[in-house]
C-alpha positions in Angstrom: 89.7 76.4 120.7 87.0 76.9 118.1 85.9 80.4 117.0 82.2 81.2 117.4 82.1 82.2 113.7 83.0 79.3 111.3 84.2 81.8 108.6 86.5 83.4 111.1 87.8 80.0 112.2 88.7 79.1 108.6 90.3 82.5 108.0 92.6 82.0 110.9 93.9 78.5 110.0 97.6 78.1 110.0 100.0 75.8 108.1 102.1 73.4 110.1 105.0 75.9 110.0 102.7 78.5 111.6 102.4 80.7 108.6 98.9 81.7 107.3 97.2 79.4 104.8 96.2 80.9 101.5 92.4 81.3 101.3 90.3 81.2 98.2 86.9 83.1 98.3 84.8 83.1 95.2 87.8 82.8 93.0 89.9 85.5 94.7 93.1 84.4 96.4 93.9 86.3 99.6 97.3 85.9 101.2 98.6 87.7 104.3 102.2 87.8 105.3 103.1 88.3 109.0 106.8 89.0 108.5 108.9 91.5 106.5 109.8 89.2 103.6 106.8 90.4 101.5 104.7 88.2 99.4 105.5 86.5 96.1 103.0 85.2 93.6 104.1 82.8 90.9 101.9 82.2 87.9 101.9 80.3 84.6 104.6 80.9 82.0 107.2 82.1 84.6 105.3 85.3 85.6 106.2 86.3 89.1 105.0 89.2 91.2 106.6 90.2 94.6 105.5 93.1 96.8 106.3 94.5 100.2 109.9 93.2 100.5 112.4 95.3 102.4 115.2 94.4 100.0 116.4 95.2 96.5 114.6 92.7 94.1 116.7 90.1 92.4 117.7 91.4 89.0 117.2 95.1 89.7 119.4 96.7 87.1 120.7 99.8 89.1 123.1 100.1 92.0 121.9 101.4 95.3 123.1 104.8 96.7 125.6 104.1 99.5 124.0 103.6 102.9 120.4 103.7 101.5 117.9 101.4 103.2 115.1 99.7 101.2 111.7 100.7 102.7 109.7 98.6 100.2 110.0 97.1 96.8 108.0 95.4 94.1 108.9 93.4 91.0 106.7 91.9 88.3 107.1 90.0 85.1 109.1 87.1 83.7 112.8 86.6 84.1 114.6 88.9 81.7 111.6 91.2 81.4 110.7 92.3 84.9 109.5 95.8 86.0 110.7 97.1 89.3 109.9 99.8 91.9 112.1 100.4 94.9 111.6 103.0 97.6 114.8 103.9 99.5 115.3 105.8 102.8 118.6 107.7 102.2 121.3 107.9 104.9 121.3 110.8 107.3 123.2 113.8 105.8 122.8 112.7 102.2 122.7 115.6 99.8 119.9 115.6 97.2 122.2 116.7 94.4 124.7 114.0 95.2 121.9 111.3 95.2 120.5 112.7 91.9 124.0 112.8 90.4 124.6 109.2 91.5 121.4 108.0 89.7 122.1 110.2 86.6 125.3 108.3 86.2 123.6 104.9 86.9 121.0 105.6 84.3 123.5 106.8 81.7 125.6 103.6 82.2 122.4 101.5 81.5 121.8 103.4 78.3 119.0 105.6 79.7 118.9 109.2 78.3 117.3 111.0 81.3 116.0 114.5 81.6 116.5 116.1 85.0 113.9 118.4 86.6 114.6 120.2 89.9 111.7 121.8 91.9 111.8 123.7 95.2 108.9 125.1 97.2 108.7 126.2 100.8 111.9 124.5 101.7 111.0 121.2 100.1 113.1 120.1 97.1 112.6 117.3 94.6 114.7 116.1 91.8 113.1 113.9 89.1 115.0 112.0 86.5 112.9 110.5 83.7 114.4 108.7 80.7 114.2 106.0 78.1 116.6 103.6 76.4 116.8 103.2 72.7 114.8 99.9 73.0 112.0 101.7 74.9 112.7 100.8 78.5 111.6 103.6 80.8 113.3 104.5 84.1 112.4 107.1 86.7 114.1 108.4 89.8 112.4 110.8 92.2 114.3 112.1 95.1 112.5 114.2 97.7 113.8 116.3 100.6 111.8 118.3 103.0 114.7 119.9 104.8 114.8 117.1 107.4 116.3 113.7 107.5 115.6 111.1 106.1 115.2 111.8 102.4 113.5 109.3 100.2 114.1 108.1 96.7 111.7 106.1 94.5 113.2 104.3 91.5 111.3 102.5 88.8 112.4 100.4 85.8 109.9 99.4 83.2 111.1 97.3 80.1 109.6 98.0 76.7 106.2 96.4 76.3 105.3 96.4 80.0 
């Protein structure tokens, strides 16, 4: 069945495997994913960007707090020099100080000298860890609890020069 609008028809074309076709409009590439695997873009010189995946990106340098579920993640860069961002939903009953302590240990083991800042207001509590390695890599962990489950943690890792 043909769409009344030719542009709409072109935009809704599918590949043989049923996935959407990439579309180029005036030099911009627009890709839409219909599953939870996210989208990965590969460019020249080995640069790769992935966004929206519900898994820990390959090469992510830190362990995951036990029972945590990845909500979304992103990775960008070349192999051996990638930056990462992962958002975790923490398991029911997790304690903010135990989560923060776990990541303090992880960061220390990776050579990150992190500073911890705790903040509490109106029943909500956050713990932020921000640090740097001797080579200039920056890592952050932000754990937030509003007094209800689930808590979330956002973890970033940015190599020097990124």
